[in-house]
C-alpha positions as CSV (number, residue, x, y, z in Angstrom):
1,M,-20.9,-24.5,-9.6
2,P,-17.2,-24.3,-10.5
3,H,-16.0,-20.9,-11.7
4,T,-14.7,-20.3,-15.2
5,Q,-11.4,-18.6,-15.9
6,A,-13.4,-15.5,-16.7
7,H,-14.9,-15.6,-13.1
8,L,-11.4,-15.9,-11.6
9,E,-10.1,-13.1,-13.7
10,A,-13.0,-10.8,-12.9
11,C,-12.6,-11.4,-9.2
12,A,-8.8,-10.9,-9.4
13,H,-9.4,-7.6,-11.2
14,L,-11.7,-6.4,-8.4
15,C,-9.2,-7.4,-5.8
16,H,-6.5,-5.5,-7.6
17,E,-8.8,-2.5,-7.9
18,C,-9.6,-2.6,-4.2
19,Q,-6.0,-2.9,-3.3
20,D,-5.2,0.2,-5.3
21,M,-8.1,2.1,-3.8
22,C,-7.1,1.3,-0.3
23,L,-3.5,2.4,-0.9
24,K,-4.8,5.7,-2.4
25,T,-7.1,6.1,0.6
26,I,-4.3,5.6,3.0
27,V,-2.5,8.7,1.5
28,H,-5.8,10.7,1.4
29,C,-6.5,9.9,5.1
30,L,-3.0,10.8,6.2
31,E,-3.3,14.1,4.4
32,L,-6.6,14.8,6.2
33,G,-5.2,13.8,9.6
34,G,-7.2,13.6,12.7
35,K,-9.6,10.6,12.9
36,Y,-8.8,9.7,9.3
37,A,-5.1,9.1,10.3
38,S,-6.0,7.0,13.4
39,R,-4.0,3.8,13.9
40,Q,-7.2,1.7,13.7
41,H,-8.4,3.2,10.4
42,Q,-5.0,3.0,8.8
43,T,-4.8,-0.6,9.9
44,F,-8.1,-1.4,8.3
45,L,-7.0,0.1,5.0
46,A,-3.5,-1.5,5.1
47,D,-5.0,-5.0,6.0
48,C,-7.5,-4.7,3.2
49,A,-4.9,-3.7,0.7
50,A,-2.6,-6.6,1.7
51,M,-5.4,-9.2,1.7
52,C,-6.7,-8.0,-1.7
53,G,-3.2,-8.2,-3.1
54,L,-2.8,-11.8,-1.8
55,S,-6.2,-12.8,-3.2
56,H,-5.4,-11.3,-6.5
57,D,-2.2,-13.3,-6.7
58,V,-3.9,-16.6,-5.7
59,L,-6.7,-16.0,-8.2
60,Q,-4.3,-15.1,-11.0
61,R,-2.4,-18.4,-10.4
62,G,-5.7,-20.3,-10.6
63,S,-5.0,-21.9,-7.2
64,A,-7.6,-24.4,-6.1
65,L,-7.2,-22.8,-2.6
66,H,-8.6,-19.5,-3.7
67,M,-11.8,-20.0,-1.8
68,H,-9.9,-19.6,1.5
69,T,-8.2,-16.3,0.6
70,C,-11.5,-15.1,-1.0
71,R,-13.4,-15.8,2.2
72,A,-10.9,-13.8,4.3
73,C,-10.7,-11.1,1.7
74,A,-14.5,-10.6,1.7
75,E,-14.5,-10.3,5.5
76,I,-11.7,-7.8,5.6
77,C,-13.1,-5.8,2.8
78,R,-16.5,-5.5,4.5
79,A,-14.8,-4.4,7.8
80,C,-12.8,-1.7,5.8
81,A,-15.9,-0.5,4.0
82,D,-17.8,-0.2,7.3
83,D,-15.0,1.8,8.8
84,C,-14.7,4.1,5.8
85,E,-18.4,4.8,5.9
86,R,-18.3,5.4,9.7
87,L,-15.5,7.9,9.4
88,G,-16.2,9.8,6.2
89,A,-19.8,9.5,4.9
90,D,-19.4,13.0,3.5
91,D,-16.0,12.5,2.0
92,T,-15.9,11.5,-1.7
93,Q,-12.7,9.4,-1.5
94,M,-14.0,7.5,1.6
95,H,-17.3,6.8,-0.1
96,R,-15.5,5.5,-3.2
97,C,-13.3,3.3,-1.1
98,A,-16.3,1.9,0.8
99,E,-18.0,1.1,-2.5
100,T,-14.9,-0.5,-4.0
101,C,-14.4,-2.6,-0.9
102,R,-18.1,-3.8,-1.0
103,R,-17.8,-4.8,-4.7
104,C,-14.7,-6.8,-4.0
105,A,-16.3,-8.4,-0.9
106,D,-19.4,-9.4,-3.0
107,S,-17.2,-11.0,-5.7
108,C,-15.0,-12.8,-3.2
109,E,-18.0,-14.1,-1.3
110,R,-19.3,-15.6,-4.5
111,M,-15.9,-17.2,-5.3
112,A,-15.6,-18.6,-1.7
113,A,-19.1,-20.0,-1.7
114,A,-18.8,-21.9,-5.0
115,G,-15.3,-23.3,-4.2
116,V,-13.2,-24.7,-7.1
């Protein structure tokens, strides 16, 4: 089923929210140091922020190719969420980041599955 403009905008909003959350979490993790500041974890967060930003842009333009960026965004968001949970199950910011990434991944998966 094709998506309405409202669906596109809702997914774009979640992508933007996830991008912001990952950027805030990068700073939080760098302040914590140790395992939180590891290159691997910082890369997950930065990749997720970048992919969410790209998906947001593509969705806002109403591009017919959004299903491709949404598919990649969902995969990267899930990987980031898993890593946040792995590292900081007892850290509030890490938990919020994982939840935000999963919400974005769910929305992007729906967008990718339905296509244009």
